[in-house]
N, C-alpha and C positions, 0 to 999 in steps of 0.2 A: 722872850720870856712868855711861857704858856700859862694861862690862867684856867684853872678848873673851877666851874661853878658847883658849889656844894649847897643844895637847897633841901636837903633831908629826903631826897627822892632819887638819888643817883647811884650808879654802879661805880662808886668812887675807887674802891680799892683796886679793881682790875685795871682801871684807867692809870692810876699811879704807878702800878706795877709796870705796865707797858711803857710809860714814859721813863721810868727809872732804868729799864732795860735798854732804851734808846739813848740813855744818858742826856736827857733833855732837862733844861732848867724850867721848873714849873712852880706855881704858887697854888695852893688849894685854900679856898676860904668861903665861909658862909657870909662874909661881909663884902658887899659890892666895892666899897672903897679900897679894899686891899687888891682888887684886880684892875683898877683904873689904869695903872702904868703898864700893863701887859701888852704885848704885841698882838696876841691872838688868844682866842678862847676856845675851850672845849666844854660843851653844855651836854653832859650825859643824862641818863635817867632810866629808871625802871619803875614799874608800878602803875598807878592809875592817874589819869589825866586831871580829873577834878582836884584830887589831893595835891598834885604837883603844882597846880595853878595857885591853890591856896597858899602853899609854902613859898611860892615865888613872890606873891604879894606881901606875905608877912615879912619876908627878908629884904624886900625892896629890889629883888632881882628882875621883877617883871619891868619896871621903869628903866633899870640899868641896862638890860638886854635890848629894849627898844631904842634906847639912846645909842647904844653901841652899834646896832644895825643901821641907824640913820647916819652914823659917822662913817659907814662902810668899812668897818674894821673886820678882819677875818674872824669867822665864827663857824665852828663845826658842832653840829648836833648829833647825837648818837641815841638810837632806839627811841625811848620816850621823848628825848630831847629833840629828835628829828621830827616829831609829831606836833608837839605843842608850840612849834614856831609857826604853825599855820593858824587859821582863823578860828576854826571851831572843831571840836571832837564830840562824836557821838558817845564817847565813854564818859558818863556823867553829865552829858548834854551841857558842856562847858565852853564858853568863849575862851580862846587861848591867846597867845602873844600877837598874832597877826603880822609877823615879819614877812611872811609869804602868803599869797592868796590860795586858799583851797581848804579842804575839810578832811577830817580823819574819821574813817567809817569802819564798821565792823565787817569782817570777812563774810559773815552770812548775808549782810545786806548788799554788798557788792556782787556776790555770787548770784543772788536772787535776781537783782536788777539786770544781770547780764543773761538770765535765763539758762545758766549752766548748772543749776543746783536742784537736786532732788533732796529736800530736807528729810532727814530721819528724826522725827520729833524726840524720841527718847534719848537721843545722842547729842542733841544740840547744847552747847554751853549754856549754863544757867538754869536748865530745867531741873525738876526734882528727880534726880536719878544719880546713881553712883557710877554710872558707866562714863567712859572717856567721851569728851566732846568731839563730834565728827559730823561730816556732811558727805554725801555721796556725789561725786563729780562725774558727770558723763560727758565725753567729748568724742563724738563718732563711736568708733568700736572699742575706745578705751574707757574703762570705768576704774576709778581708784577711790579709796576711802582716804579723806584728808581730815586731819584732826585740827582743831582750834583749841589752844593757840598753835600757830605755825611755829614749830620748835625743831631746831636742829640745823644741819648743813644743807645749803642750796647754792647752786652756781649762778652766775650773773651773766647777762647779756648787755653789751654796751649799746647806747643809743644817743642820738643828738650829739655826736662829737665826744661822748664820754667826759671825763674830768681830768684835769692835770694831776690830781691826787691819785689816780689809778696808774700813773707812769710807772712802768716796771712790774705791772701786775697783769698777768695773762687773762684775757677774756675767758670766761667759763671757770675761773677760779672759784673755789667754794668759801662761803663765809657763814658764820653762825647767826641764826635768827631766833628770837623769842618774842613773839607778838600775836595779839588777837585783832588788832586794828591796823589799818593800812592807809597810807598817805593817798589822797586824791586831789592833786593839785589842779588850779583852775587852768593853768598853762602847761600842757604836756611837754613843751620844749625844755623845760627845767629838769625833766627826768633824764638822768645820765646813765643809769643802769637799772635793770629791772631783773627780778626773779620770777619764775613761773610757780604758782601755787593755786590752781583753780582759775587763775586770772593772772594778768600781768601785775606784779607787785613792785611799785616803785621802791628800789633798793637804795638809790642815791639820787638826791635832788641838789641842784646847784644853781644860784642866781646871784650875781654880783659877788660880794665877799662872803656869802653864806653858802655852805656845803653841809649836807646832812645825810647820814646813813641810817637806814632802818635796821641794818644788822649790826653786830658788835665787832668793830675792827680790832679792839683790844683783847677779843677772845677768839680771834679767827687765825691764829698762827702767823706764819711768816707773811702771807699776803696782807693780813690785816696790820701787822707791824709796818709793812712797807707803806701802806696808806698814811699812817700816823707819822712815819719819818718824813714823807713828802710834805705833809702838812707843816711839821715843825720847821723844815728847811725852806718852805716856800717864801717868796719875797713879796707877795701881794700885800 
């Protein structure tokens, strides 16, 4: 039985539709007690990290998820759920669940730190402008305009042995992303797949019974459904 964590910050409907398509048995609940007997969890999410952490604390899911991880039960995080399993997020400057070591940083800050960004002030997210958020990325002779948030389809490269959840999914398959912040794990070996977007973007991280996807498998067509099917059928 798959449990879906509903903490008022999740992309719940699309996850439900995907699991229904796969004919999976699942429970959706705002109450941690309802999910205690599940074999595995899906921890989805869209929106802002600080708000999400507030909701997790209000519902008791913060403690529930920490206890679940300590018990080494299978857990998959999706999008925002892949981020707030780490220690801290720059989005709202908030401490997160701390299930894995690392931080969540805005694209602009990672690009600047890696000296690959020429910031166009009037185009940066959050400035007083009606124009789209963007930065100009220069790498050798290639110059491209990359928008924030990173939104749309992007293919993946496998690293560090990939993950069993990618079984049957070809490398370079496309997946759907929507995010302005990216995972920066303390241990690079837990990154199992990445996308390129001005820098290496950790797209899948895996450590022990925890696996998390920055992209939306439930919105990524056949390849994404295959990942969810692998998770449902896994025996970990």
